[in-house]
C-alpha positions in Angstrom: 66.5 58.4 101.7 66.3 60.6 104.8 64.8 63.6 104.1 65.2 66.4 106.8 61.3 68.5 106.7 61.5 72.2 104.9 61.6 75.1 108.1 59.0 77.7 107.1 60.2 81.4 107.6 56.7 81.4 109.7 55.2 79.6 111.0 50.8 79.4 110.1 50.2 79.8 114.0 52.3 82.8 114.5 51.7 84.6 110.9 49.1 86.9 112.7 51.2 88.7 115.1 54.2 88.4 112.7 51.9 90.4 109.8 51.1 92.9 112.4 54.3 93.3 113.9 55.7 93.5 110.7 53.5 96.7 109.5 55.5 98.5 112.9 58.3 98.1 110.2 56.5 100.3 107.7 55.4 102.5 110.2 58.9 103.7 111.1 59.9 103.5 107.6 57.3 106.4 106.8 58.8 108.8 109.9 62.2 108.0 108.7 61.9 109.2 105.2 59.7 111.9 106.0 62.4 113.4 108.0 65.4 113.0 106.0 64.5 116.3 103.4 63.7 117.7 106.7 67.4 119.1 107.0 67.1 120.4 103.2 63.6 121.9 103.8 64.3 123.6 107.3 67.4 125.8 105.3 65.4 126.7 102.9 62.2 128.0 105.7 65.2 129.2 107.5 68.4 130.8 105.8 70.0 131.5 108.5 70.5 127.6 109.4 74.3 126.8 108.4 74.2 123.4 106.7 76.1 121.7 110.0 73.0 123.6 112.5 70.5 122.5 109.7 71.8 118.8 110.3 70.8 118.8 114.0 67.5 117.8 112.5 68.5 114.4 111.9 71.2 114.5 115.1 67.7 114.6 117.2 66.0 112.5 115.3 68.5 109.4 115.6 69.8 110.7 119.0 66.7 109.4 120.5 67.7 105.7 119.8 70.8 106.1 121.6 68.7 107.6 124.5 65.7 105.2 124.8 66.4 102.0 123.5 68.3 100.7 127.0 65.4 101.8 129.1 62.7 100.5 126.5 65.1 97.1 126.7 64.5 97.4 130.5 60.9 97.8 130.2 59.8 95.0 128.1 62.1 92.6 130.2 60.1 93.8 133.3 56.7 93.9 131.6 56.5 92.3 127.7 56.9 93.0 124.3 53.2 94.2 123.9 53.5 96.7 126.4 56.7 98.4 124.7 55.0 98.8 121.6 52.0 100.4 122.8 54.1 102.6 125.2 56.0 103.6 121.9 53.2 104.4 120.1 51.9 106.5 122.5 55.8 108.4 122.3 55.7 108.5 118.6 51.9 109.7 118.3 52.9 112.3 121.4 56.0 113.6 119.0 54.2 113.7 116.2 51.5 116.3 117.9 54.0 118.0 119.1 54.6 119.7 116.1 51.6 121.8 116.3 53.1 124.3 119.3 56.4 123.7 117.6 54.8 125.5 114.2 52.8 127.8 116.0 55.9 129.2 117.9 57.6 129.3 115.1 61.2 128.2 117.1 63.1 125.7 115.4 64.5 123.7 118.6 61.0 123.0 119.5 60.5 120.9 116.5 64.1 119.3 117.4 62.6 118.2 120.9 59.4 117.3 118.7 61.3 114.4 116.2 63.5 113.6 119.7 60.2 112.9 121.6 59.1 110.8 118.5 62.2 109.2 118.0 61.9 108.2 121.6 59.2 106.2 120.6 60.7 104.8 117.8 63.3 103.4 119.9 60.6 101.4 121.6 59.3 100.1 118.6 62.5 99.3 117.6 64.0 97.4 120.3 60.8 95.5 120.8 59.9 94.7 117.0 63.4 93.3 116.1 63.8 90.6 118.6 60.1 89.4 118.7 60.4 89.1 115.1 63.6 86.7 115.8 61.4 84.4 118.3 58.4 84.2 116.4 59.8 81.0 114.6 62.7 78.9 114.3 66.2 79.7 115.0 67.5 78.4 111.3 65.6 80.6 110.0 65.7 84.2 112.2 67.8 86.2 109.7 65.9 85.3 106.8 62.7 86.0 108.9 64.3 89.4 110.1 64.6 90.4 106.7 61.5 89.6 105.6 59.8 91.4 108.2 62.5 94.7 106.7 61.3 94.0 103.2 58.2 96.2 104.2 60.3 98.9 105.9 61.4 100.4 102.3 57.3 100.3 101.7 56.5 103.0 104.7 60.2 104.3 103.4 58.6 105.5 100.5 55.6 107.1 101.4 57.4 108.7 103.6 59.3 110.5 100.7 56.2 111.1 98.2 54.7 112.7 101.1 57.4 114.1 101.8 57.8 115.8 98.3 54.1 116.4 97.6 53.2 117.6 100.9 56.0 119.4 102.4 59.3 120.1 99.8 56.8 121.1 96.6 54.3 123.4 98.7 57.0 125.5 100.2 56.3 129.0 99.1 60.1 129.9 99.9 61.4 127.0 97.7 59.9 129.4 94.7 62.6 132.1 94.9 65.7 132.6 94.2 68.5 133.8 96.8 69.0 136.9 95.7 64.5 137.5 95.0 64.1 136.4 98.4 66.6 138.7 100.2 64.7 141.6 98.5 61.5 140.3 100.3 60.0 143.1 102.9 60.2 141.6 107.0 56.3 140.9 106.8 57.1 138.7 103.7 59.1 137.1 104.7 57.2 136.4 108.1 54.4 135.1 106.0 56.4 132.8 104.2 57.9 131.5 107.4 54.5 130.9 108.6 53.0 129.3 106.2 55.9 127.3 105.1 56.8 126.0 109.1 53.0 124.9 108.7 53.1 123.0 105.9 56.2 121.1 107.6 53.6 120.2 110.5 50.4 119.1 108.7 52.0 116.0 107.4 53.5 115.1 111.2 50.0 115.7 112.9 48.4 113.6 111.0 51.0 110.7 111.1 50.1 111.1 114.9 46.4 109.9 113.5 47.4 106.9 111.9 49.9 105.8 114.6 47.3 106.2 117.4 44.5 104.0 114.7 47.2 101.0 114.6 47.8 101.2 118.6 43.9 100.5 118.7 44.4 96.9 116.7 47.8 96.0 118.8 45.8 96.7 122.1 43.5 93.8 120.6 46.4 91.3 118.9 47.6 88.5 121.1 51.2 88.8 121.2 53.5 85.8 122.7 55.1 86.4 126.2 58.5 85.3 127.0 58.3 82.5 129.3 59.0 83.2 132.8 61.5 80.5 133.5 63.9 81.4 130.3 64.3 85.2 132.2 67.9 85.4 133.4 69.3 87.7 135.6 70.6 91.8 134.8 73.4 91.6 135.3 74.2 87.7 134.1 72.7 89.5 130.4 75.1 92.4 129.9 78.2 90.1 131.5 77.3 87.7 128.2 76.7 90.6 126.2 80.3 91.8 126.9 82.1 89.0 126.4 80.6 88.2 123.4 82.7 89.5 120.1 80.2 88.8 117.6 77.9 90.7 118.8 80.1 93.9 120.2 81.3 93.8 116.6 78.2 94.1 115.5 77.0 97.0 117.6 80.2 98.6 115.7 78.9 97.9 112.7 75.5 98.8 112.7 76.6 102.2 114.3 78.3 102.8 110.6 76.0 101.5 108.1 73.2 103.7 110.1 75.3 106.2 109.7 76.1 105.5 105.7 72.2 105.0 105.2 71.3 108.6 106.4 74.0 110.6 105.0 73.3 108.9 101.4 69.7 109.7 102.2 70.6 113.0 103.1 72.6 115.0 100.8 71.4 113.6 98.3 69.3 116.3 98.1 72.2 119.1 98.2 73.7 116.4 95.6 71.1 117.4 93.4 71.1 121.0 94.2 74.6 121.0 92.9 74.5 119.3 89.8 71.4 121.8 89.3 73.7 124.7 89.8 76.7 123.5 88.0 74.9 122.1 84.8 71.4 124.4 84.5 69.7 121.4 85.0 66.3 120.9 87.3 66.2 117.8 88.5 63.8 116.7 91.3 65.9 115.2 94.0 63.3 113.5 95.6 62.6 111.3 92.6 66.2 110.4 92.8 66.1 109.3 96.8 62.8 107.4 95.6 65.0 105.9 92.8 67.1 104.9 95.4 64.6 103.3 98.1 63.0 101.1 95.3 66.9 100.2 94.5 66.7 99.9 98.3 63.4 97.6 98.3 64.8 95.6 95.7 67.7 94.3 96.8 66.1 93.3 99.9 64.3 91.0 98.3 67.0 89.6 96.3 69.1 89.5 99.9 66.5 87.7 101.7 66.1 85.5 98.6 69.7 85.0 98.6 70.3 84.0 101.9 68.4 80.6 101.2 71.6 79.5 99.5 74.4 81.5 100.9 75.6 82.3 104.1 74.2 86.0 105.3 77.7 86.6 106.3 78.9 86.2 102.7 76.4 88.7 101.4 76.9 91.4 103.6 80.9 91.1 103.2 79.8 91.5 99.3 76.9 93.8 99.8 79.1 96.3 101.4 82.3 95.7 99.1 79.6 96.9 96.3 78.6 99.8 98.7 82.2 101.0 98.4 82.3 100.7 95.3 79.4 103.1 94.2 80.5 105.3 97.3 83.2 106.1 95.1 81.6 106.7 92.2 79.7 109.3 94.1 82.8 111.3 94.7 84.6 110.6 91.9 82.5 110.7 88.4 81.1 113.7 87.4 77.4 114.8 87.0 74.6 112.2 86.6 77.2 108.9 86.5 77.9 110.0 90.1 74.3 110.5 91.3 73.6 107.0 89.6 76.5 105.7 91.5 74.9 107.3 94.7 71.5 106.2 94.0 73.2 102.7 93.1 74.4 102.5 97.0 70.8 101.8 98.3 71.2 98.4 96.6 73.9 97.3 98.4 72.9 99.0 101.8 69.4 97.0 101.5 70.2 93.8 103.8 72.7 95.3 106.5 70.7 96.6 109.1 68.7 93.2 109.4 71.9 90.8 108.6 73.5 92.7 111.0 70.9 92.3 113.4 70.5 88.6 113.1 74.2 87.8 112.7 75.1 90.1 116.1 72.1 88.2 118.2 72.5 84.7 116.5 72.2 81.9 119.2 70.9 84.3 122.0 68.4 83.4 124.5 66.7 86.2 126.9 69.7 88.1 127.2 68.7 89.3 123.2 66.2 91.8 125.0 68.6 94.1 126.4 71.2 93.1 123.3 68.3 94.4 121.3 69.2 97.8 122.7 72.6 97.8 122.1 72.0 97.7 118.1 69.4 99.9 118.1 71.7 102.5 120.4 73.8 102.0 117.7 71.4 103.7 115.8 72.9 107.0 116.9 75.5 106.8 114.1 73.1 108.4 111.9 73.0 111.1 114.6 76.5 112.1 113.9 77.5 110.9 110.7 75.0 114.0 108.9 76.8 116.4 111.5 80.3 115.5 110.1 79.1 115.5 106.4 77.7 118.8 107.4 80.7 119.9 108.1 82.3 119.2 104.8 79.8 121.1 103.2 80.2 123.7 105.8 84.0 124.0 104.4 84.0 126.9 102.1 80.8 128.8 103.2 77.1 127.9 102.7 76.6 126.4 99.0 77.9 122.9 98.1 80.5 123.7 95.7 82.7 126.0 97.2 85.8 124.1 97.5 87.5 121.6 95.1 88.9 118.7 96.3 92.4 118.0 94.0 90.7 120.7 92.2 88.2 119.0 90.6 86.0 116.9 93.2 83.1 119.6 94.8 83.5 119.4 98.4 79.2 118.1 98.7 80.9 115.1 96.1 83.5 114.6 98.5 81.7 114.8 101.6 80.2 110.8 100.2 84.0 109.0 101.4 81.6 108.8 104.9 79.5 106.1 103.6 82.8 104.9 101.7 84.3 104.8 105.0 81.5 103.7 106.9 80.5 100.7 104.6 84.1 99.5 104.7 83.5 98.5 108.4 80.3 96.9 107.7 82.0 94.9 104.9 85.1 93.8 107.2 82.2 93.0 109.8 80.7 90.2 106.9 84.0 89.3 106.4 85.1 88.4 109.9 81.6 86.6 110.8 81.6 84.6 107.7 85.3 83.5 108.2 84.2 82.7 111.8 81.2 80.6 110.3 83.0 78.6 108.4 
Protein backbone atom coordinates (compact mmCIF):
# COMPACT_ATOMS: atom_id res chain seq x y z
CA UNK A 1 0.00 0.00 0.00
CA UNK A 2 1.50 3.34 -1.10
CA UNK A 3 1.54 6.14 1.42
CA UNK A 4 1.94 9.76 0.41
CA UNK A 5 4.61 11.56 2.45
CA UNK A 6 3.24 14.22 4.76
CA UNK A 7 3.84 17.71 3.40
CA UNK A 8 5.25 20.03 6.08
CA UNK A 9 3.63 23.42 6.61
CA UNK A 10 7.12 24.97 6.67
CA UNK A 11 10.22 23.19 5.39
CA UNK A 12 13.32 23.29 7.60
CA UNK A 13 15.32 25.11 4.92
CA UNK A 14 12.79 27.98 5.00
CA UNK A 15 12.19 28.05 8.74
CA UNK A 16 14.41 31.04 9.57
CA UNK A 17 12.91 33.46 6.99
CA UNK A 18 9.45 32.18 7.96
CA UNK A 19 10.07 33.07 11.62
CA UNK A 20 11.50 36.50 10.74
CA UNK A 21 8.58 37.40 8.44
CA UNK A 22 6.07 36.05 10.94
CA UNK A 23 7.42 38.51 13.54
CA UNK A 24 6.17 41.32 11.28
CA UNK A 25 2.61 40.03 11.70
CA UNK A 26 2.90 40.74 15.43
CA UNK A 27 4.49 44.12 14.71
CA UNK A 28 1.57 45.49 12.73
CA UNK A 29 -0.82 43.91 15.25
CA UNK A 30 0.69 46.22 17.90
CA UNK A 31 0.01 49.28 15.74
CA UNK A 32 -3.54 48.21 14.87
CA UNK A 33 -4.69 47.65 18.42
CA UNK A 34 -2.73 50.47 19.95
CA UNK A 35 -4.73 52.70 17.59
CA UNK A 36 -8.23 51.22 18.00
CA UNK A 37 -8.80 52.80 21.46
CA UNK A 38 -7.55 56.17 20.18
CA UNK A 39 -11.02 57.01 18.83
CA UNK A 40 -12.26 57.00 22.43
CA UNK A 41 -9.06 58.61 23.76
CA UNK A 42 -9.11 61.60 21.41
CA UNK A 43 -12.82 62.09 22.11
CA UNK A 44 -12.00 62.42 25.81
CA UNK A 45 -8.95 64.66 25.35
CA UNK A 46 -10.70 66.78 22.70
CA UNK A 47 -14.40 66.75 23.71
CA UNK A 48 -15.20 69.23 20.96
CA UNK A 49 -14.88 66.34 18.47
CA UNK A 50 -18.07 64.54 17.46
CA UNK A 51 -18.16 60.73 17.33
CA UNK A 52 -17.89 60.94 13.55
CA UNK A 53 -14.88 63.27 13.72
CA UNK A 54 -13.13 61.06 16.29
CA UNK A 55 -13.66 58.07 13.97
CA UNK A 56 -11.39 59.83 11.44
CA UNK A 57 -8.58 58.24 13.46
CA UNK A 58 -9.55 54.93 11.88
CA UNK A 59 -10.12 56.53 8.48
CA UNK A 60 -6.61 58.03 8.46
CA UNK A 61 -5.10 54.78 9.73
CA UNK A 62 -6.77 52.37 7.31
CA UNK A 63 -6.90 54.67 4.28
CA UNK A 64 -3.10 54.39 4.17
CA UNK A 65 -3.53 50.72 3.22
CA UNK A 66 -5.73 51.63 0.26
CA UNK A 67 -3.43 54.44 -0.87
CA UNK A 68 -0.12 52.58 -0.69
CA UNK A 69 -0.95 48.91 -1.38
CA UNK A 70 -0.67 49.06 -5.18
CA UNK A 71 2.51 51.20 -5.20
CA UNK A 72 3.94 48.71 -2.69
CA UNK A 73 3.10 45.80 -4.98
CA UNK A 74 4.70 47.55 -7.96
CA UNK A 75 7.78 48.31 -5.85
CA UNK A 76 8.36 44.73 -4.71
CA UNK A 77 7.61 43.53 -8.23
CA UNK A 78 10.43 45.69 -9.58
CA UNK A 79 12.88 45.10 -6.74
CA UNK A 80 12.33 42.38 -4.13
CA UNK A 81 10.33 41.29 -1.10
CA UNK A 82 13.19 42.31 1.17
CA UNK A 83 13.33 45.84 -0.29
CA UNK A 84 9.58 46.20 0.27
CA UNK A 85 9.90 45.11 3.89
CA UNK A 86 12.74 47.56 4.61
CA UNK A 87 10.89 50.48 3.01
CA UNK A 88 7.72 49.54 4.89
CA UNK A 89 9.54 49.49 8.22
CA UNK A 90 11.11 52.88 7.42
CA UNK A 91 7.68 54.47 6.81
CA UNK A 92 6.31 52.74 9.91
CA UNK A 93 9.05 54.29 12.07
CA UNK A 94 8.66 57.72 10.45
CA UNK A 95 4.93 57.80 11.12
CA UNK A 96 5.51 56.81 14.74
CA UNK A 97 8.11 59.54 15.27
CA UNK A 98 5.78 62.16 13.74
CA UNK A 99 3.64 61.82 16.86
CA UNK A 100 6.16 64.04 18.66
CA UNK A 101 5.54 67.20 16.58
CA UNK A 102 1.82 66.38 16.50
CA UNK A 103 1.66 66.40 20.30
CA UNK A 104 3.85 69.50 20.53
CA UNK A 105 1.46 71.42 18.23
CA UNK A 106 -1.67 69.91 19.85
CA UNK A 107 -3.25 69.56 16.42
CA UNK A 108 -5.65 66.68 15.73
CA UNK A 109 -4.99 66.79 11.98
CA UNK A 110 -1.26 66.29 12.58
CA UNK A 111 -2.02 63.08 14.46
CA UNK A 112 -4.12 61.93 11.50
CA UNK A 113 -1.21 62.59 9.13
CA UNK A 114 1.14 60.65 11.44
CA UNK A 115 -1.22 57.68 11.46
CA UNK A 116 -1.55 57.81 7.66
CA UNK A 117 2.23 57.76 7.13
CA UNK A 118 2.60 54.91 9.62
CA UNK A 119 -0.05 52.90 7.80
CA UNK A 120 1.58 53.49 4.43
CA UNK A 121 4.45 51.53 5.95
CA UNK A 122 2.08 48.81 7.14
CA UNK A 123 0.66 48.58 3.61
CA UNK A 124 4.16 47.73 2.37
CA UNK A 125 4.58 45.12 5.09
CA UNK A 126 1.23 43.41 4.50
CA UNK A 127 1.48 43.54 0.71
CA UNK A 128 4.89 41.91 1.00
CA UNK A 129 4.53 39.51 3.91
CA UNK A 130 1.27 37.75 3.05
CA UNK A 131 2.25 36.49 -0.44
CA UNK A 132 5.79 35.82 0.79
CA UNK A 133 4.44 33.47 3.48
CA UNK A 134 2.31 31.75 0.83
CA UNK A 135 5.40 31.04 -1.31
CA UNK A 136 7.60 29.84 1.59
CA UNK A 137 6.63 26.21 1.08
CA UNK A 138 4.31 23.92 -0.84
CA UNK A 139 1.12 25.15 -2.52
CA UNK A 140 -0.93 22.46 -0.77
CA UNK A 141 -0.21 23.97 2.67
CA UNK A 142 -0.21 27.67 1.66
CA UNK A 143 -3.49 28.68 3.32
CA UNK A 144 -2.63 26.71 6.47
CA UNK A 145 0.82 28.31 6.54
CA UNK A 146 -0.66 31.81 6.25
CA UNK A 147 -3.10 31.05 9.07
CA UNK A 148 -0.17 29.88 11.18
CA UNK A 149 1.76 33.10 10.54
CA UNK A 150 -1.34 35.22 11.10
CA UNK A 151 -1.87 33.44 14.44
CA UNK A 152 0.98 35.55 15.81
CA UNK A 153 -0.78 38.78 14.80
CA UNK A 154 -3.13 38.62 17.83
CA UNK A 155 -0.09 38.41 20.13
CA UNK A 156 0.98 41.80 18.83
CA UNK A 157 -2.60 43.00 19.09
CA UNK A 158 -2.79 41.99 22.75
CA UNK A 159 0.45 43.86 23.36
CA UNK A 160 -0.99 46.94 21.68
CA UNK A 161 -4.16 46.75 23.78
CA UNK A 162 -2.25 46.45 27.03
CA UNK A 163 0.01 49.37 26.11
CA UNK A 164 -3.05 51.44 25.21
CA UNK A 165 -4.75 50.70 28.53
CA UNK A 166 -1.76 50.97 30.87
CA UNK A 167 0.18 53.79 29.28
CA UNK A 168 -2.59 55.82 27.59
CA UNK A 169 -6.22 55.22 28.63
CA UNK A 170 -5.37 54.63 32.29
CA UNK A 171 -3.04 57.65 32.40
CA UNK A 172 -5.27 60.27 30.75
CA UNK A 173 -6.15 63.08 33.12
CA UNK A 174 -9.12 64.00 30.91
CA UNK A 175 -10.77 60.76 31.98
CA UNK A 176 -10.59 61.68 35.68
CA UNK A 177 -13.41 64.23 35.42
CA UNK A 178 -17.14 63.99 34.85
CA UNK A 179 -18.47 66.05 31.93
CA UNK A 180 -19.74 68.70 34.34
CA UNK A 181 -16.48 68.92 36.30
CA UNK A 182 -14.44 69.06 33.09
CA UNK A 183 -16.52 71.92 31.71
CA UNK A 184 -16.08 73.81 34.99
CA UNK A 185 -12.27 73.90 34.68
CA UNK A 186 -10.53 77.15 33.75
CA UNK A 187 -9.03 77.59 30.29
CA UNK A 188 -5.52 77.34 31.79
CA UNK A 189 -6.37 74.08 33.56
CA UNK A 190 -7.88 72.67 30.38
CA UNK A 191 -4.79 73.65 28.38
CA UNK A 192 -2.49 71.95 30.91
CA UNK A 193 -4.53 68.74 30.88
CA UNK A 194 -4.65 68.67 27.07
CA UNK A 195 -0.89 69.17 26.77
CA UNK A 196 -0.28 66.38 29.28
CA UNK A 197 -2.69 63.93 27.65
CA UNK A 198 -1.52 64.47 24.09
CA UNK A 199 2.04 63.88 25.28
CA UNK A 200 0.88 60.64 26.91
CA UNK A 201 -0.72 59.51 23.64
CA UNK A 202 2.48 60.17 21.67
CA UNK A 203 5.01 58.40 23.91
CA UNK A 204 4.07 54.75 23.09
CA UNK A 205 4.15 55.49 19.38
CA UNK A 206 7.61 57.02 19.62
CA UNK A 207 8.82 53.97 21.58
CA UNK A 208 7.26 51.74 18.91
CA UNK A 209 9.26 53.62 16.28
CA UNK A 210 12.48 52.71 18.08
CA UNK A 211 11.43 49.02 18.18
CA UNK A 212 10.67 49.10 14.46
CA UNK A 213 14.15 50.41 13.66
CA UNK A 214 15.69 47.59 15.71
CA UNK A 215 13.70 44.96 13.81
CA UNK A 216 14.62 46.61 10.50
CA UNK A 217 18.31 46.20 11.40
CA UNK A 218 17.66 42.46 11.90
CA UNK A 219 15.83 42.16 8.56
CA UNK A 220 18.76 43.77 6.72
CA UNK A 221 20.96 40.79 7.67
CA UNK A 222 18.33 38.11 6.93
CA UNK A 223 18.33 36.33 3.57
CA UNK A 224 14.86 36.51 2.03
CA UNK A 225 13.97 34.33 -0.99
CA UNK A 226 13.53 36.12 -4.32
CA UNK A 227 11.16 35.35 -7.17
CA UNK A 228 13.05 33.78 -10.04
CA UNK A 229 13.36 36.20 -13.01
CA UNK A 230 11.98 33.62 -15.41
CA UNK A 231 8.74 33.50 -13.43
CA UNK A 232 7.90 37.15 -14.00
CA UNK A 233 5.05 38.15 -16.30
CA UNK A 234 4.06 41.48 -17.80
CA UNK A 235 2.10 43.96 -15.67
CA UNK A 236 -0.79 44.13 -18.14
CA UNK A 237 -0.93 40.34 -18.19
CA UNK A 238 -1.11 40.28 -14.38
CA UNK A 239 -4.04 42.70 -14.33
CA UNK A 240 -5.78 40.82 -17.13
CA UNK A 241 -5.57 37.53 -15.24
CA UNK A 242 -6.78 39.14 -12.01
CA UNK A 243 -9.78 40.90 -13.55
CA UNK A 244 -10.87 37.66 -15.22
CA UNK A 245 -10.68 35.75 -11.92
CA UNK A 246 -14.12 35.88 -10.27
CA UNK A 247 -12.86 34.05 -7.17
CA UNK A 248 -10.26 36.79 -6.65
CA UNK A 249 -12.62 39.72 -7.28
CA UNK A 250 -15.22 38.39 -4.86
CA UNK A 251 -12.43 37.75 -2.35
CA UNK A 252 -11.42 41.43 -2.43
CA UNK A 253 -15.03 42.42 -1.70
CA UNK A 254 -15.31 39.89 1.13
CA UNK A 255 -12.01 41.10 2.59
CA UNK A 256 -13.21 44.73 2.64
CA UNK A 257 -16.36 43.76 4.54
CA UNK A 258 -14.44 41.51 6.94
CA UNK A 259 -11.92 44.20 7.87
CA UNK A 260 -14.76 46.68 8.34
CA UNK A 261 -16.45 44.28 10.76
CA UNK A 262 -13.24 43.66 12.70
CA UNK A 263 -12.37 47.32 13.15
CA UNK A 264 -15.91 48.27 14.14
CA UNK A 265 -16.11 45.52 16.78
CA UNK A 266 -12.72 46.37 18.28
CA UNK A 267 -13.20 50.15 18.13
CA UNK A 268 -16.75 50.63 19.37
CA UNK A 269 -16.57 48.09 22.19
CA UNK A 270 -15.31 51.08 24.22
CA UNK A 271 -18.48 53.05 23.54
CA UNK A 272 -20.57 49.93 24.12
CA UNK A 273 -19.03 49.50 27.59
CA UNK A 274 -19.30 53.23 28.37
CA UNK A 275 -23.03 53.03 27.64
CA UNK A 276 -23.43 50.02 29.96
CA UNK A 277 -21.61 51.93 32.71
CA UNK A 278 -23.88 54.95 32.24
CA UNK A 279 -27.03 52.83 32.05
CA UNK A 280 -26.43 50.47 34.97
CA UNK A 281 -23.98 52.46 37.07
CA UNK A 282 -21.27 49.85 36.51
CA UNK A 283 -17.52 50.50 36.44
CA UNK A 284 -16.44 48.12 33.71
CA UNK A 285 -13.08 48.66 32.00
CA UNK A 286 -13.54 48.37 28.23
CA UNK A 287 -9.93 47.37 27.55
CA UNK A 288 -10.30 44.21 29.62
CA UNK A 289 -13.18 43.09 27.41
CA UNK A 290 -11.23 44.04 24.31
CA UNK A 291 -8.37 41.89 25.60
CA UNK A 292 -10.88 39.06 26.17
CA UNK A 293 -12.02 39.52 22.56
CA UNK A 294 -8.43 39.30 21.37
CA UNK A 295 -7.77 36.19 23.49
CA UNK A 296 -10.87 34.65 21.92
CA UNK A 297 -9.57 35.69 18.52
CA UNK A 298 -6.21 34.03 19.21
CA UNK A 299 -7.84 30.79 20.39
CA UNK A 300 -10.17 30.81 17.40
CA UNK A 301 -7.21 31.29 15.04
CA UNK A 302 -5.36 28.27 16.45
CA UNK A 303 -8.51 26.12 16.40
CA UNK A 304 -9.37 27.18 12.86
CA UNK A 305 -5.83 26.50 11.63
CA UNK A 306 -5.97 23.01 13.15
CA UNK A 307 -9.40 22.31 11.61
CA UNK A 308 -8.08 23.15 8.15
CA UNK A 309 -5.98 20.00 8.25
CA UNK A 310 -9.17 17.99 7.66
CA UNK A 311 -11.90 20.51 6.68
CA UNK A 312 -12.13 22.63 3.55
CA UNK A 313 -11.07 26.25 4.40
CA UNK A 314 -14.07 27.65 2.48
CA UNK A 315 -16.46 25.58 4.58
CA UNK A 316 -14.81 26.80 7.79
CA UNK A 317 -15.09 30.39 6.52
CA UNK A 318 -18.80 29.93 5.85
CA UNK A 319 -19.52 28.40 9.27
CA UNK A 320 -17.44 30.97 11.15
CA UNK A 321 -19.22 33.75 9.24
CA UNK A 322 -22.59 32.41 10.35
CA UNK A 323 -21.36 32.18 13.95
CA UNK A 324 -20.21 35.80 13.79
CA UNK A 325 -23.62 36.87 12.48
CA UNK A 326 -25.34 35.13 15.38
CA UNK A 327 -23.10 36.87 17.93
CA UNK A 328 -23.61 40.23 16.21
CA UNK A 329 -27.36 39.77 16.57
CA UNK A 330 -26.80 39.09 20.29
CA UNK A 331 -24.78 42.31 20.66
CA UNK A 332 -27.67 44.22 19.11
CA UNK A 333 -30.64 42.60 20.81
CA UNK A 334 -29.47 41.29 24.19
CA UNK A 335 -29.39 43.73 27.12
CA UNK A 336 -26.59 44.28 29.62
CA UNK A 337 -23.80 41.78 30.11
CA UNK A 338 -25.31 39.23 27.70
CA UNK A 339 -24.94 41.69 24.84
CA UNK A 340 -21.34 42.51 25.82
CA UNK A 341 -20.41 38.81 25.97
CA UNK A 342 -21.94 38.37 22.49
CA UNK A 343 -19.83 41.28 21.23
CA UNK A 344 -16.67 39.71 22.66
CA UNK A 345 -17.57 36.33 21.15
CA UNK A 346 -17.70 37.74 17.61
CA UNK A 347 -13.91 37.69 17.67
CA UNK A 348 -13.83 33.88 17.91
CA UNK A 349 -15.49 33.67 14.52
CA UNK A 350 -13.59 36.55 12.89
CA UNK A 351 -10.30 34.89 13.81
CA UNK A 352 -9.63 32.90 10.64
CA UNK A 353 -11.25 35.25 8.14
CA UNK A 354 -8.43 37.52 6.93
CA UNK A 355 -5.84 34.83 6.10
CA UNK A 356 -8.48 32.38 4.86
CA UNK A 357 -10.02 34.90 2.43
CA UNK A 358 -6.49 35.84 1.43
CA UNK A 359 -5.44 32.26 0.77
CA UNK A 360 -8.64 31.35 -1.10
CA UNK A 361 -8.54 34.48 -3.27
CA UNK A 362 -4.88 33.96 -4.25
CA UNK A 363 -5.19 30.18 -4.69
CA UNK A 364 -3.19 28.77 -7.61
CA UNK A 365 -1.71 32.15 -8.55
CA UNK A 366 1.85 32.60 -9.66
CA UNK A 367 3.62 35.90 -10.29
CA UNK A 368 0.30 37.78 -10.44
CA UNK A 369 -0.06 37.11 -6.70
CA UNK A 370 2.10 40.19 -6.05
CA UNK A 371 -0.45 42.49 -7.72
CA UNK A 372 -3.30 40.36 -6.36
CA UNK A 373 -1.95 40.85 -2.87
CA UNK A 374 -2.20 44.62 -3.38
CA UNK A 375 -5.92 44.36 -4.12
CA UNK A 376 -6.52 42.36 -0.95
CA UNK A 377 -4.52 44.84 1.12
CA UNK A 378 -6.36 47.76 -0.52
CA UNK A 379 -9.54 46.06 0.69
CA UNK A 380 -8.46 46.99 4.21
CA UNK A 381 -10.00 50.37 3.32
CA UNK A 382 -13.17 48.78 4.69
CA UNK A 383 -11.64 49.52 8.10
CA UNK A 384 -11.44 53.20 7.13
CA UNK A 385 -14.99 53.61 5.87
CA UNK A 386 -17.14 51.38 8.08
CA UNK A 387 -16.22 52.98 11.46
CA UNK A 388 -17.30 56.38 10.10
CA UNK A 389 -20.71 54.91 9.23
CA UNK A 390 -20.95 53.41 12.70
CA UNK A 391 -19.89 56.70 14.30
CA UNK A 392 -22.62 58.50 12.36
CA UNK A 393 -25.20 56.10 13.82
CA UNK A 394 -23.94 57.01 17.31
CA UNK A 395 -24.48 60.68 16.43
CA UNK A 396 -28.13 60.18 15.46
CA UNK A 397 -29.51 61.64 18.66
CA UNK A 398 -26.48 63.60 19.93
CA UNK A 399 -23.04 62.91 21.35
CA UNK A 400 -24.29 60.22 23.76
CA UNK A 401 -24.56 56.52 23.03
CA UNK A 402 -28.21 55.97 23.93
CA UNK A 403 -29.89 59.20 22.83
CA UNK A 404 -32.17 57.26 20.49
CA UNK A 405 -33.85 53.88 21.12
CA UNK A 406 -34.44 51.85 17.96
CA UNK A 407 -37.79 50.00 18.09
CA UNK A 408 -38.19 51.56 21.52
CA UNK A 409 -35.63 49.37 23.32
CA UNK A 410 -32.34 49.12 21.35
CA UNK A 411 -29.80 51.87 22.21
CA UNK A 412 -28.20 53.41 19.15
CA UNK A 413 -24.75 52.08 20.13
CA UNK A 414 -26.19 48.54 20.17
CA UNK A 415 -28.04 49.05 16.91
CA UNK A 416 -24.85 50.27 15.24
CA UNK A 417 -23.58 46.68 15.29
CA UNK A 418 -26.03 45.92 12.49
CA UNK A 419 -23.10 46.94 10.27
CA UNK A 420 -20.79 44.09 11.43
CA UNK A 421 -23.77 41.72 11.03
CA UNK A 422 -24.13 42.73 7.36
CA UNK A 423 -20.37 42.53 6.79
CA UNK A 424 -20.12 39.01 8.21
CA UNK A 425 -23.07 37.93 6.06
CA UNK A 426 -21.02 38.92 2.99
CA UNK A 427 -18.05 36.90 4.27
CA UNK A 428 -20.23 33.87 4.97
CA UNK A 429 -21.63 34.02 1.45
CA UNK A 430 -18.09 34.10 0.00
CA UNK A 431 -17.24 30.99 2.01
CA UNK A 432 -20.37 29.25 0.74
CA UNK A 433 -19.75 30.23 -2.89
CA UNK A 434 -16.11 29.11 -2.92
CA UNK A 435 -16.92 25.89 -1.03
CA UNK A 436 -19.54 25.02 -3.62
CA UNK A 437 -17.02 25.66 -6.40
CA UNK A 438 -14.24 23.69 -4.70
CA UNK A 439 -16.47 20.65 -4.41
